[in-house]
N, C-alpha and C positions, 0 to 999 in steps of 0.2 A: 644950571644946577641939575636939571633933569638929565642932560647929556652926560655929565660926570658920574651921576649916580648909575646911569644905565651902563656906562662903560665899566664902572667898578663892579657892578653886579655881574656883568658878563665875564669879567676877568676872574672873579671868584668862582663862578659856575664852571669855567673852563678848567681851572685848577682842580676843582672837586671832581670833574669828569675824568681828568687824567689820572687822578688818584684811584677812582673807582675802576677804571680800565686796568690799571696796574695790579690792583688787588685781585681782580677777576682773573687776570693772566696767571698770577701766582697760584690761586686756588685751582685753576684749570690744570696747571702743571702738576700740582700736588695730587689732585683727585683723579684726573683723566690720563695722567702720564702713562701708567701701565697699559691702558687701552690703546693709546696712540702708538706705544711701542709695538704692541701686538699687531695693530693695523699695519704699521710700517713693515713688520716681518711678513705678514700675509700679502703685502703688496709687491712681493718679489715677482719678477717676471714669470708669466705663466708658461709652463712647459707642456706641450701638447700631449706627449705620450704619458706623462705622469698625472696631469691634472684634468685634461679635457677628454681624452679617449675613454677612460672608465665611465664618465658621465654619459657619453653618447652610447657606449656599448650596453650599459645597464638600463638606460631609460628610453632610448630612441631606436636602436638598431633593430629591435624585434619587428617593427612595422615599416621601417625605412631602410631597406637593404637592397642588394642587387635583385633579389628574386621578388620580394614583396615591397616594391617602392610605392607605398600608399601615398596618394595625392601627387604622384609623379616624382616624389622626392626619395632619393637614396642618400644616406649619410655614411655609407661604408667606405667611400674613397674621397680624396680631396677634390678630384675633378667633378664627381657627381654632386658633392655637397655644394660647391660653389656654383654649379649650373642651376641649382634651384629646382622647384617643382611647378605644379600647375598654377600656383599663386604667385609665381615670379621668384626673384632672388630671395634666398632665405638668409644668406650670410653675406654682409657687405664689409669687407675688412676695413677696420678703422672707423666705421660709422654704425654705432649702436642703434641710433634712431631709425636707420633704414634697414636694419637686419630683422626680418620677419620672425626669425627664430626666437628672439628675445620677447616679442609680443606674445608668442604662443605659450612660452613657459612661465611668463609673469602672471601671477594670480590677480584677478580683479574681483573684488567682493569675496575674497577667500577662495576663488575657484580659478584654476588655470585650464586653458584649452588643451594643453599637452603636458605630459604624455597621457594617453588614454589607457595604455595596457600595463602601466606600472605605477608605483607610488609617486606622488608629486615631488618635484625637485625641492631640495632644501634651500634656504636663503644663501648658504655658503656656495652651493653648486651653481645657483643662478649668478651669484657674484663672480665666480670663476669664469663662466661663459661670457659675461659682460666684459670683463677685463681682457679675456682672450681676443674678443673681437676688437676691442678698443686698441689693443696692442698690435693689430694687424692680422689677426686670425692666422697665425703661422701654423702651417700643417705640412710637415715634411712630405715630399712627393712620393717617397718609397714606402710610406706607412699606410697600410689599409687595415681598417678595423675588422674585428672578428665577431661573429654572432656569439652571444653567450652560450657556452656549452651546455648540453642537456645531460643532467646527471645520469639518467637511465641509459644513455648511450655510452657511458664510460666503460672501459673494459672491466669485466667481472673478476674481482680478486677473491682470495680466500683469506680474509683477515683473521688474525689470531685473537682468540677471546681475551679480554682484558683480565689482568690479575686483580683479584679482590683480596685486599689485605685481611679482612675479617668479615665473614658472612654472618648476618644475624641468625640467631638460633631458629627463628620461625621462618627463615628463608634460606635453607641450605642450597648451595650451588650443586644441583644434581647433574647438570650437563652444561655445555657452553652457552646455551640460550640464557640460562640464569645469570651467567657472568656478564653478558652484554646488558641485560636488564638491570642487574644490581649496580653496575657502573653508572648508569643514567640516574638511578635512585640516589646514589651518593652525590653525584654532581648537582642534583636539584634539591638535595637535603630532604628527600622523601623517605618515609618509613613504609616498607611493604606490609600489606595486610597479612594476617596469619593464614595458615592452611585451612581450607573449608572443612567442615565436619564430614564424616563418612557418608551420611545419608545424602548430603548435597553432592558429594563427589560421584557416587554411583549413579545418581540421576543425571548429573551433568554429562558424564561419559556416555551413558546410554542414549541420551537425546542427541549428543553431538556425533556419535559414531553410527548409530543405527536408526535414529529418528523415532524411537519408540521408548516408552517408559520402562524401567527395569521391572522384572517380575518380583513378587514378594520374596521368592526363594533367593534371587540374586542379591537383593538388599540385605536380607538376614545373613546370608553367607559372607558377604563382604564386611558388614559391620562387625561380625563376630570372629573374623579371621585375624588372628594375631601374628601370622607369619610375616616376615619382613618384606616378602615379595607379593603380598596380597593385592596391592594396587596394580602391579605390573601384570599379574595373572588375569585380573579383571579386564585390563586393556586388551590383552591378547584374545580373550573370550569374545569381546565385542568386534574386534577386527576380523575374526574368523566367522562371524555370524553371516549367513546369507542375506540378512537384511541390511548389512553394510553397503552392498552394491546398490540396493534400492535408494537408500538415503543420499549417498554421495553421487549416485547416478542422477538423482533429481537436480542436484546442483549443476551437473554438466548439461542436463536437458535445458536449463535456463539459457546457457550459453549457446546451445544448438538451436534455439528458438523452436523447440519441438511442439507440434500440434497434430491433431487427428483430422484436420480439414485444410482445404486449400487457401481460404481467406477470400477477401474481396466480396462482392455482392453475391456471387453464386455459391461460394463457400461449400463446395461439394466435399464429401467425405474422402479421406484417404484410408481405405479399409485395412491396409496392411502396414500402416506407419509404425505400429507397435513392434514390428520385427526389429527396427533400428533401436527402439527403446530397450528391447530385450538384450540386444547385443551390448549396449552400454552397461547394463546391470551385470551381465556375465563377465565382461572385460574388467570391470572394477572389482568384482568379487575375486577374480583370478589374479588381481594385481598386475594386469598387463602394464609393463613399463610405460610411463607417460609419453616418451618419445615414440614408441611403437603404436601406442593408443592413438596418438595424433596423426602419425604418418598414414596409418590405415584409413583414417577418416578423410584425410585430404587426398590420398592417392592410392588407396588399396588396390584399385583396378590396374595400376601400373606396376605393381610388384611382380616379380617373376613367378609364373604359375599361381596367380592369386586364388586363394580359397574362397568358398562361398561366404564365409564369415568376413573376410576382408572386403569382398564386394558389398556385402550388407553395410559394412562400416562407412562406405562412401555416402550412405544416406544422410550423413551430417549436413551436407549442402543441398540435400533434397528437401530440407525443412523450410526452404524459402516459401514465401507466399506465391501463389500462382493464380492468375486471372483466367478463369475458364468460361467467361461470358462469351456468348456468340457475337461475332463482329468486332472483337477487340483487335488492336494492332499487335500481332503476335511478336514482331521484332522488337517493338517498344518494351513489352513486358519480359521478353527474353533478356534484354539488356538490363532491365531493373533487377532481375534475379541475379545476374552476374555482378552487378554493382553491390548488391547485398552480400554476395559471397566474398568480395574483396573487403568490404567493411568489416564483416564478421571475422574473417581470417586475421585482419590487422588488429582488431580489438582483442580477440580471444587469445592469440599467441604472442602478440607484440605489445599489447596495451597502448596502441596508438590510434588516434581518430582519423583514419585514412579518408573517411567520408567527406571531410572538409576540403579534400583536394579533387573532388569529382568535377567541379565547375571552374576551379582556379587553383593556383598554388596555395598550399596551406599557409594560413596567416601566422601561425605560431610555431609549428614544428617543421623540421627539415624534410618535407615531402612535397614535391612539385606535382602539378597536374599531369605532366608527362609520366612521372614515376607511378602515379595512380593507375594510368592506363597500361603501363608496362606490367603491373600486377594483374590488371584486368585480363591481359592477354593469356595468362596461365589458365584461366577458366573459360575463355572464349571458344576454345576448340573442343570442349567436352560436351557430349550429348548424353541425355538420360536414357537408360534402358531398363527393362524389367528382367529380374532374375527369379527363378523358382527358388523359394526359400521356405518350403514347408518344414516346420520345426519338428524335432523328434517327439515332443509331447503331443503334437497334433496327430501324428501317425499312430502313436500308442493309443490315444483316445479312440481313433477310428477303428483300430483293430479290436479294441475292447468292446466297442459298440456293435461291431459286426459279429463278434463272437457271441454276444447276447442275442443278436437278431437271427443268426443263421440256424440254430436248432429249431426254432419255430417254423422257419421256412422249410427246412428239411422234413419236419413232421407232416406239414400240410401237403407237400408234394408227394410224400410217400403214401399219404391217404388217397391221393388222386389216382395212384396206380391201380387201386381196386375199382376205379370207375371203368365203365365200358369203353373199350378202345375202338374208335371208329375214325374213318377219314373225315376231314373237315372241309366244308364248303368255304368259299372266300368270305362269306358273311359270318360264318361261325368262327373262322380264323381271326377276323377283325375283333369279334366279341371277346375272344380269349386274350388278345393283345391289349385291349382296353382295360381288362380286369387286372392284368399282371404288369402293365406298363410302369406303374409307379412303385412297384415293389422289386423289380428285377431288371437287369439290363436286357435290351432287345436280343442280344446274341444268345441269351440263355433260353429264349422262348421256344426254340426249336424242340427242346425236350418236352415242352408242355403241349405242343400242338396236337399230339395224339390223344391227349386226355380230354374227354368231353362227355358230359352227362346230358341226355336228351331232355331231362326234366329241367325247365328254365328256373323254377322256384329253387331247386337245389343250388343252381349257380349263384343266384342272388344271396342266398344264405351264406354260401361259401365266401363270397366277396366281402360281406360284412365281417365274417369271422377273420378273414385275412387282415382286414384293416384294424380290427379290434386287437388282435393278438400280436401283430407284427409292427404296424406302423410303417412309415416309409423307410426303405432301405437306406442305411447310413451312406452319406456321400463321402467319397475319398477327398481329403483336403488338398487344396492347391493354393498355396500362399505365394504371392508375387511381391517381392521387395523391389524398390527402386534404387538403381545404382548408376554409376557414371562410367563412360568409356570414352577414350580419346579418338578423335577422328583420324583415320588413316588417309583418306582422300578428301579432296575439296576442303582443305584446311582454311579456316577463316583468318583473314587479316584483321589487325586491330589498329584503330586510329584514335587519336585524341578526340573527344567530343567537345566541340567548341561551346563554351558556356554550359557544358553538361547535356547538350541536346544531341540525342543519339543519331539523328539523321543530318547532322552538320559535321561531317568528318574533317578533322584537321590533319596534323602531322601523323604519319605512319610510325608505329612504335614496335619494338621487338620485346620479347619476354625478358624481364630483368627486375632487379630489386633496387630499393632506394640507395643512393650513394652514401648516405649517412650511416648505413649499416654495412657489415662485412660483405665482401664480394661473393656473389653467387658462384658456386662451383658446379657446373653442369656435367653430366655423364657423356653428353654428345654435343654436337655443334648447336643444335636447337634444344634448349632446356624444356622441361615439362613440369607438371604438377608434383611429380615425385622429387625432382630436384628442389623445387620450392619447399616441399615438406621437410626434406632433409636439411636444407639450409637453415630452417628455423631452429634446428637443434645442433648446428655447428658450434664447436667450442668457442669460436670467436664472436658468436652472436650473444650479446649480454642480456638481451631483453626477455627471451622466452623463459629462462629459468627464474628470473626475478618476478615476472608476471605470474607464473604458475604457482610458485611457492607462496606468493602474497595472497593468492586466493585460498590456499589451504589454511593459512593463518587467519584469514577473514572468517572462515566458517567455524573456527575454534575460539575466536575472541569477539566475534560480532562486527569487527572492523579490521581492515587490513593494516599492515605497517604503512602501506600507501593507501589512504582512505578512498582514493579514486581508482579502483581496480581496472577500469576500462580506459584510463587515461594516464599514461606515464609520461606525457608530454609537458610542455611549458605551462599549460593551463591546468594541469592536474596538481594534486597535492604532493608536496615533497615527503619522503619517508620520515617517519618519526624516529626510526632506528636504522639508519642507512648501513652501518657495519653489520648489524644482525641480519638485515635483509640479504646482503651479499654472502654472508656466511651460510645462511640457509639455502640460498640459490646454488652455491657451489657444492654444498652437501647433497642437494637433490641430484645433481649430476653424479657425484661420487658414489652415491648409493643406488646407482642404476635406474634413476627416475622412478623409484618405487614410491607410490603414493602411500601405501601402508607404513613403510619405514619412516617417512617424514611425519606422518600423523603420530606414530608411536613415539618418535623423538620429541615432538612438541608436547603431547599430553603427559609424558612422563616428567616434564620439567616442573620445578616449583612454581614457575610463573603461571602455568596453566592451573595449578592446584589451589591458587590463592582464593580466599573468600571474595565474593562479589559484593559484600555488604558495604553500602555507602558510608556507614558509620563504623566500619571495622577498625579504622584508625581515626578516632574522634577529632584529634587536633590537626588533621591534615587539611590544608587549604586548597590543594590542587584539585579542581573540580572536573576538568575535562578528561582526566585519566589517560592522556596521550602517552604518558611515560609508564603506564601500566603498574601502578602501585597496588592495584586490586584487579580481580577479574571483572568482566563485564556481565551485566544481567540484561537479557533481551527476550522479547517474545519469539516463540518458535514460528516456523514457517506455516503458511496456510494449510498445506497438506498435513503437517504434523499436528495442527490443532484438531483436525478431524480424527487422525490416528490415535491421539491421546484419549479421546472420548470412547472410541471403539474398543481400545485396549482395556481401559478401566472397566468397561461394562462387560467384557468378555465376548463381545460380538465380532471382534476383528477376525477376518478370514486372511490368513497369512500366506496364501498362495502367491508365489513369486513369478513375475513376468506375465506373459500371455496378453490377451486382447484387453482393450479398454472396457470399463464398466460404465453404466448409466444409473446412478442413484435416482430416486424419485425427485421429480421437479413439478412445481405447480403448473397448471395448464397455461396460465398467462405468460409464463416464461417461454414455453415452446411454441406458442402461437404467434410469435413476433415476426417470423419470417417464413417465406415459402419453402425453404429447404430444410427446415428444422424438424427432424424426426427424432424422437427420444423414446425408443422402446426400453422400458425400465428393466434393469437386470433383476433376475429372479433368484430366490434362495439366498444362500450365504454370499454369493458373488457380489451382491450390492454392498457388502460390508468389507470389501477389500480396501487396501491402502489408498490414500488420496491421490498418489501419483498416477494411479491407473484410471482415474476418472477421464472419460472421453472428453478431450478438449476441442470444442468447436469454436473457431476463432471469432465468429460474429455473435455467438451466444455462449460465452464461457460460463462454466458452472458458477453461479452467483456467490456461493460461500467462499470459494477460492479467491475471487476478485476482491471481496470484502476484506480479506486478510492479506492483500497485497501480493498475490501470485503474479508472476510475469505474464504479460499479455501475448507473448510468443510472436508478435509482429516483427520484433528485432531482437538481436542477441542481448541478453540481460546479464550483466556482470555483478550487479548488486541490487537486491530487492529493497524497496522502501519498507520502513516499519512505522506505519501510522497508528494512531490511537484515536478511534472515533466512536461516537455513540452507537453507530450502526453495528459495530462489532459486538458490543454488549447485547444489543437487541437480537442479533443473530444467535449468540450463544444461548440466550434465553428461549428463543422461539423457533429456531430451525428444527424441523421434524426429526432429523437424525440425532441432534443433540438431546432433544427431549426424550427420544426413544432410548438412548443410551442411559440417561439418568433413571428412567423408569425401570429398565432391565436390571441395573445395578441395585436400585433401591429395593425392588421386589425380591431379588435374590438374597440380599442381606437381611431383609425382614423375615424371610422364610427360614433361613439358616439359623437365625438368632431370635426365634419367636419370644423367648422369655428374657432376652437380654438386649435391649436396645443399645446399652452401653457398648457391647462388643460389636454390634452392627455399625455403629458410628465410627468406632476406632478402625474397623476393617475398611470402610469407605475411605477414610482419610489416608490409610496406608496405600490402598490401591491407586488413589488419585495423585497423591503427593510424595509417596515413597518415604514417608516418615510418620511417626505417631503424633497425634495432636498434643499441643501444649495444654497445660491445665486450663488456662483461660479459654482456649479454643474449644476444648471439649465441653466446658461448662456452657458456653453459648450455644453450641450445637445441640446439646441435650435439652436445654431450655426451649430451643426452637422446635425440637421433635415433639415435646409435650404440648406446645402451643398448637402445632399442626394437628395433633391428635384431638385436641379440644375443638378445633374448628370443624373437623369432619365428623365428630361423634354424633351430633344431632341428626345427621343424614340417615337415610334408609339403608346405607351400605352396611355390609357385614363388618364385624370386628377385624377380620383378616384384611378386607379391602381398605379399611381406615388405616390400619398399620402399614400396609403397602404404600398408600398415598403419602403418609407422613414420612416414611423413609425415602421415598422418591424425592420429596421436597428437600430432605437433607442432602441427597446426592446432587441435586441441582445447585444447592448452595455451595457445596465444595467444588463442583465443576465450574462454577462461575467465579471462583477466587482467581485473582491475578496470578498467584503462584502456580496454578494448574497449567496455564498456557505459557509460563515463563521459564526460561532456562537460566538458572542462577549459578 
């Protein structure tokens, strides 16, 4: 009975199971059928060129190629890929479990070991590689993969501006720049910000073009000018200002790593480094075309019959650090200087990080170690020389001082004629020489040797009178600039430095440029720096124009179209507007490399004139502003922070060029090193622009470094913009900033004794270039009365209390974010 029941039960269970399986199969076909069909389609045989090659090229080849076979593995050819790397076989046809490649790309706990230099592979890409190996890893023998092309090395075209069907009323297409920008706005459904108000525009232009705030007269003139070309006239006025060369020259000095001292521990002074700085200012004011501006700095000494100015220009590469300590390895530091020159040249004009190839082939960009030392060879045969570079203003000053000194001398020597004329003994002759030695050259003493008064007391009195009335005779200036010259004899040979070690020479190399760039065209069998400089501007070289115009854009918008201005390579940022970048670059060439023309073109666009207000388009959700739906707002440079204070207070000395200055510094700053001497500049000279502050590399002026000035150790293509409490404390407590507020406050209090209202409005206008809003004026006036009450119980006079209160108002306005911000 049990047996029959058991068999019956099992029979029933088997029938039920078969029914369940049948239902499951039906449901599977109904629900999963489409998925199975798609899987069947995707399971079609893998074709290497179509399916596998793009994956390897986009994710693997950057690190595993012929030149840079990281881990001993190259995946560029069939033979190399199947040979494997240091870890053994990477691809085993038909055997997924033995193919190390699959282990590397398969994530464990969400993380894959490879690729390291790009985004992780998708599940679909991993599946394709697994199936490819499972199907036998078929790789046609004649197929070799290509490294991903670098966008910046593509030929430079002149794209046509896009046609805009309808430009918004608040964003007229004033020039092609606006067409490129508006097209991206439309694609991303972005609404452009309206044009900034006139007070903002005049201050923006002034800060961007000359680095100084506009005068009250300039503001009022522009705001009230109803002519249709009022803005364009204002642009031209700033471009023609002699202060334009100062501001844009400071940008270039960052690239040139300019400083007034050698660096390293000794850090001795370079007393005539300012001659190069003055050349930069003058060249930019004269709008020296950028190609000529560059060629003269790289190889001015090699031009036919080079002028003194062209020799001074080669001081660009004299700005390297130099170790002057006793006992240093001179050859080691000579090679360090040349390496810096190669790196700087590559970054400044080509936007490539050549320094990565000093010790080995570049890991990311098409520059080999051999090519690095081929560039090194261009600078290896140059020696530094001194050239007399006394400036016209130095000679004029000397002649003016001599003109003031000479009449006194002539008067005194005429008076001596009346003295008794007697022959002189040797002892008396020496006495005369000692008296006159510091006042006149020895060659002129012969005329004085016959003048002698026997009364000694008369001689002592005369000596004192001479010193009191004349002082020391003015010295004729003799300024020596540092320049370069090419060796004619004993030319140095260049070798690859094995692992970057200068005294481990490897393969000998000739002067040449990287293969990835256009071919060098030399004037003779052996090229030189002049050939290199001209090669940078050859029409087939796409990089120089792109890099140069991107930096102009960066200064006018706070960030470049390529946000990494010193790296146009694979690790740099791609351009946000590639067509616009190429259009601007080709325009730069077409317009004769005129810096002023390019700036005029950009600032006259609607794109530049937009408001920078974050809420200027309230419904906008795009926060990064990469597509420029508004202008950018950013803090001004360190030097401009100081210049703003000096200008608003009326203290600024606007003398252009000349030697560096030394504003007051606390003793504890100058006592840190053995070589720190800081003779404080006297008179109005201490109030000159921040770019003229003597820059000592080991002890840089603290205020400049607080506000992110470049350290001048290496070329700087983009300054950081930090926001720290130390900056606020510096603005409040630095003696020069307090002095500026004090001078401004006292002047306004004195000129408006009976009207603090007018004084407050004038302070606001001077500092911010606009009148205060009602709420702003209300708060400032209340603050003024509070400050008056605080000081009133003191023993100070009413005038002093009023001055102190208005100084407080000036300090409040000068510490507003808007004061040091370019909107």
